N, C-alpha and C positions, 0 to 999 in steps of 0.2 A: 749165494752169488758172491764171489770175491770182489771186494772193493779196494780201489787203489788208495794208498796212504802216502801223502806227500810228506817227506821227512825234512827237506830243506830246499830253499831256492836262493840263488845268489847271482851276482853279475860278474861276468868274466871279461876282462879288457886285455887288449894287446899291451905287452910290456915294453914295446918300442914305439917311439914317436913316428909320425908320418915321414919326417925328414930323414930319420935313420933308415927308413925303408926305401929311401931314394924315390919316394912317390911325391912328385913335386906339387901336386894340387890336392886340396882337401875336398874339392867339389867334382863329382862325376855327373855330367849331364846324361839324361836318359834318351834312348833311341826310340823310334816307333815300335820296335820289337818289345822294348821294355814297357812303354807307356800304354800299349793296347791291353795290358794285363792289370791295370790299376784296380779294377773293381772285382776281380776274381780272387781266389784264395791262394795262400802260399803253397809252396811245394812241401809235402810231408812224406818222408820216406824213413824207414828204420830197419835195423838189423837185430835178429835174435841170435843170441850166443848161449852155449852151454857153459856152466861153470867148470873150471878144471877139476879133474878127478881128485876127490878129497884125499885118497890114499897117496897120490903123487904130490899134491900141493895142498897139504893140510891147512896151511895158513891162508889159502884162498877159498876155502870151502864156503865162506861167507864173504860178501863184498865188504872189504875192510875200508877204513878211512883212507888207507894208503892207495887203494884202488881208485876211489873217487878223487882223491887229490891228484893222482897221476893223470886222470882224464881232464881235470880242471887245468892243470899246469900245461899239458900238451895242447889243450884247446887255446889257451892264451898264446902259446908259441905259434900255433897255426894262424891265429889272427894277425900275427906279425906280417904274414904273407897276404892275408885277405883283410886289409883294414876296413874295407867298405862294409863287411859283415858286422863290424863293431860300431857302425855309424847309425845314422838316422836318415829317413826320407825327409827332405825339406821341400817347401813349396813357396813360390812367389806368385802373387796376383798381378796380372798384367793390366794395362790401361784398356785393352779391348775386351775386358771381362773374361779372359781365359786364365788358365793356370800353367805354370811351368814347374816341373819337378826335377830335383837332382838329389844325389846321395851326398850327404855331408859326412865325411870320414872323421867324425868328432870323437871317436873312441869312447862313446857312451857305454858300450859294452853289449855282450850277448848274454841271454838269460840261460842259467844252468839249474836244472831241477833234479833232485834225487828223490825217488819214490820207491815204495815197495808194494808188491801184490801178494799178500800172504796166502799160502795154500795153493797158489797157481804154479804149475810146472810147464816145462817146454812142450811136453806132449799135448797139453791142453790147447796150445796154439797150433801145433803142426798137424795133429791127427783128427781134427774136426772137419766135417764136410764143408761147413761154412766158417768163414773167419769170425771168431768170437767178437762180440760187441766191445769187450773190454780193451781190445787192441787200440781202439780209437783214443782211449784215455792214456795210452803210452806216448802221445804226442802233445807238445805244448802249443799254446796259442790257437786252440780250436775256436772256430767261429770268427776269426780275425780276417779282414780283407787286406789286400796289399796296400791300398791308399792309407790305411791306418798305421803304416810304417812311420808316419810323422810323429807318432807318440808311442808306438809299440816297437820292441826290438826287431831288427831285420833278421836276426838269427836267434833261435831258441833250441836248446838241447834238453832232453829228459832221459835220464838213466833210470830204468825201472828194474828193481831186483825181484826175480822169481825164486821159488824154492831151489831150483836146480839150474838157473840160468839168469840172464839179464837181457834187457832190450834197450838199445840206444836209438831213440827217436829224435829226428831232426826236422825242424821247420825253418825254411828259408823264404823270405819275401820274394815272390816271383818276379817283381820288377828288378830285382838285383841280378837274377840269373835263371837259366833254364836247367834242364836235367843234366846236360854236359857239365855245366858249372857246378851244380849241386854235388855230383860225384867226384869232380875235381877236388872240391873242398874236403869231402869225406875221405877220399883216398889219401890226401895230404895229411889230414889229422891222424889217421891210423899209422902212417909212416912215422910221423913225429913222435907218436906215443911209443914207438919201438926204437926211438933214437936213430932213425934213418934220415937221410938227406932228402929234401923235396927236390927232385930232379927236374920237375916241370912247374916252375913258379908261374902264377897267373899273370896274364896280360890285362891290366886293369883299365887302360884307356879305352873308351867306347869308340866304335867305328861309325863315322858319318861320311856319306858320299859328298863330293864337292858341292853339289847343288842344294844341300841341306844346311840351313843355318840353325845353330843351337843357341839358346834353349828353344825347344819346340813348344808352341802354344797349344794347349789342349782345352777344349770346351767341355768340362766335366759337369754334367747336369745332375740335379737331384734324382732324375729318372734312372740314371746309371747307378748312383750310390744306393738308392733304395729299390733295387731290382728284386722285387718279391715274387716268388712263385711257389706253388705247392709241389712237394716231392712225394711220390708214393712210398710205401714201405719197401725198403731195399735190403738185400743181403749181398754178401760177397763170397766168391768161391775161387780158389786157385786151381786152374787147369794146367797140368804138366804135360809137355810134349817132349819126348825123348829125341835125341839126335837121329835115331833110325826112323822114327815116325815122321819127323820133319822132312827127312830126305825122301820118304815115300810120297808125302803130300806135294813136295816140290816137283818130283818126277812126274806125278800124275797131272799136275797143273800144266807143266810144260808139254807133256805129251798131248793133252787135250787142246791147248790153244797157243802155247808159246812157240813151239818149234816151227809151226806152219807160218808164223809171221816173223821169224828170225828174232824173236824176243826171248830174253831169259828172265822168266819170272823168279823172283827171289824167294828164299825160304820163308821170310817173314810175311811176304805178300800171300803165299800159299796158305800159311797158318791162319792169317787174319780172314782170308776169304772163306776158309772152312768154318771158322768161328761165326762169321757174319751170317752165313746161310742157316746155321743152327739157331741163332738168336731169332731170326725172322720166322723160321719154321715153328718155333716154340712160343712165340708171342701171340696170345689169343686175340689181342685187339687189332692186329695188323690187317688193314684193308689191302687186298691184292693189287689194286690199281693206284694206290697212293705213292707219292714220291718218298723214297727213303734215301738216306745218305750215310756214308762212313767218312767221318772227318779224320784226316791224318795230319799230324804235326810234322812238317818237313824241316829238316835241318838245313840251314843256309851256309854254314861255315865253309864247306868244301865246294859249294856251287858258285860262289863268287869268284871272279877273275880279276886280280889274284885272290886266292882263298884267304880267309881270315887266319891270322897266325895261330899256331898250336898254343893252347892255353888261354885263348881269348875268353875272358870272364864276363859274362852278360847273357842276354838273350839273343838268339839267332835262329828263331823258328817262326813259321807261320802256318796257318791252316790251309789245307786244300780239301775239296769235297769230291768224293766219288758218289755220283747220284744215279739212281735207277728206280725201278718200281719193285715192289715185293714179288709181283708175278714174274717179272723178267728175271729177277735174281734166282728164283727157285725153279724156273723152267730150264735153266742152264746148269752145267756142271760147275764145281767150285773153281775149275781152271778159268772159266769165263769171268767170274768175279775177280779173281786174282789178276787177270789181264786188264780189267778196267782200272784197278789200282795202279798197275804198272804204267799204263798210258798216262794217267794223271800225274804220277810222280815224275815221269820222264820229261814232262813239260816244264818242270821247275828248273830252268836254266838261269844263268847269270842275268840275262835280260829280263826274265819274268820276276826274279827277285827284286831287281831295280825298279820295275814297274810298280810292284807292291809298295816299295819304299816311297817312291815319288808320289803315288796316289794317296798314300796315308798322310803324308806331310801336308798335301793340299786339302784333304778332308779327313782329319783325325777321327778314327772310329774306335772307341774303347769297347772292348768285348763285354756284351751283356750275357750273363749266364743263362737267362731265360731264352735267349735266341740260340745259343749254342746247343742246348739240350733238346731242342724241339725235334722229335722224331728222328734221332740220329744216334749212331754209335761214334765214339771218339776213342782213338788209340793214342796213348801218350807213353813217354819213356822209351827205352830202347834195350834190346838184348846185348848191345855192344858195351854198355856201361860195366865197369869193373865193380861188381857188388861183392863177390865172395872172396876178393883179395884183401878185404878190410880186416886185418888182424891187429888188435890193440895190445897184443902181448900175451893173450890167453887163448889163442886159437881163432880160427876163422868163424864166420857166422854159419848158422845152419838154415836160416830162412830170411827172407826179406818181405816186408809188408808196408803198405802205404796207409796214410791217415785219412781223416774224414774230408780233407780239403778237396774241393772240386769234384765231389762224387755226385753222380746222378744215374738214372736208369739208362745204361748204355755205355758207361765209362769202362774202358779196357786199359789196364795198366800192364805194360810189358816189362818183364825182367828176364835176364839170363837165368837158367836153371843152375842148380848146384853142380850137376854133371856137365862137363864141357860139351858145348854144342846143343844143349837142351834149352827150352824156353818155357817160362811160366807166364801165364796170363791171369791176372787178378781181375775177374769179371764182376762188375757191380750191376745188378739187375733186380727185378722184382723176384720174390720167392717163387712165384708160379713159373716164371720163365726159367730160373735156374733149376728148379725141380724137373721141369720138362726136358731141359738139356741133359740132365743126368739120365733120363730114360731114352734119349735120342741115340739109338745104336750106331747110326752113321757117323755122328759126331764123336761119340765116346770111343769108337773104334780106333781113333788116332790119339786118344788121351790115355796116359799111363798112370799106373799106381793109384787109381781112383775106383772105388766101388760104385756100382750102380745103386742109387738110392731113390 
């Protein structure tokens, strides 16, 4: 078994001061969207690249010190635009025995690690049925929770060299930003590495409605901090859906239920419904009459009136539940399941978002992982994020993978596929469920480039 070897670790800081960035304040107060994530894990996403062809770029056949130095320099330049990622999470204790958190843009720096994985090649990552366990070690800050940002970096990067490729794994404190913000940073870094201009600088000021006074007081108990629960043995597998197969699933769902109600079921809703039914069919322990749910993370940026400005850097998502029973889900076609998702998502108007905001401020509720994972699937990330456009000067990525953070039985991480219009879903489930899904002909009929195992 290949073991990862850490070569070096250092701190990368912005080379410009806050004042030169025209960022007037060093303190960024956190919103309910940010604060509810205090006790969960950071975001961990990374990209796999092939090394340049040695015959064409002989000097780049191995990751040279120039390569690593360029990544470090471009990361420092990127932090000029994202000073909060080089800061720390700070906390004040209030007289009412609550806590208030903010980001101190202190430029203490981001962590940068260079590691090697001897004898490991790109094919070892891409051509396995299940995601190899070693991929988890490609990410820094494993096991850290977001509230630990008071002492841990808010951003950590690890570059892992393979025999014929390299992996750039990135961990960002989830209180700092969501998936939209994560890929905004990653996209900007790859542009700066190629000496391109960042045409969409981040909007760093947090959004608060007029009725919300900041800083917000949060009663963070030991129960939340020490939220212990047992996880079963888990595996991960990437299911690939081509543009053509997605179109067929969407057409089927709308033919079955959407058209009759003048509703347009989306491509993603059709894919997730197809996936949901297979998971429930293949889970041995599911009771037909028990309640099951699919938790969806709904983006609020475009739902607010007026919408948040493009480039808003922070969190702007909240959970919604699509709930039914196993029996009801499996007695209907997948179009019915997609319709239930569509109905729940369509209720998330500006008014509903504001209700969530106002309710949370009155009764702050920090997410407990043990409650989130109870008998449910959760879909995170989005196929709309620009994943494959991240070229650091040696070609675009060949695959995307996520780390160990926030993984449990039922976590579905959604990515765009390498081919335009395709979707990859990284499913984290028990080995028994994943194996059964591989034998589920109805499900696998819509999955491409995967052998039945």
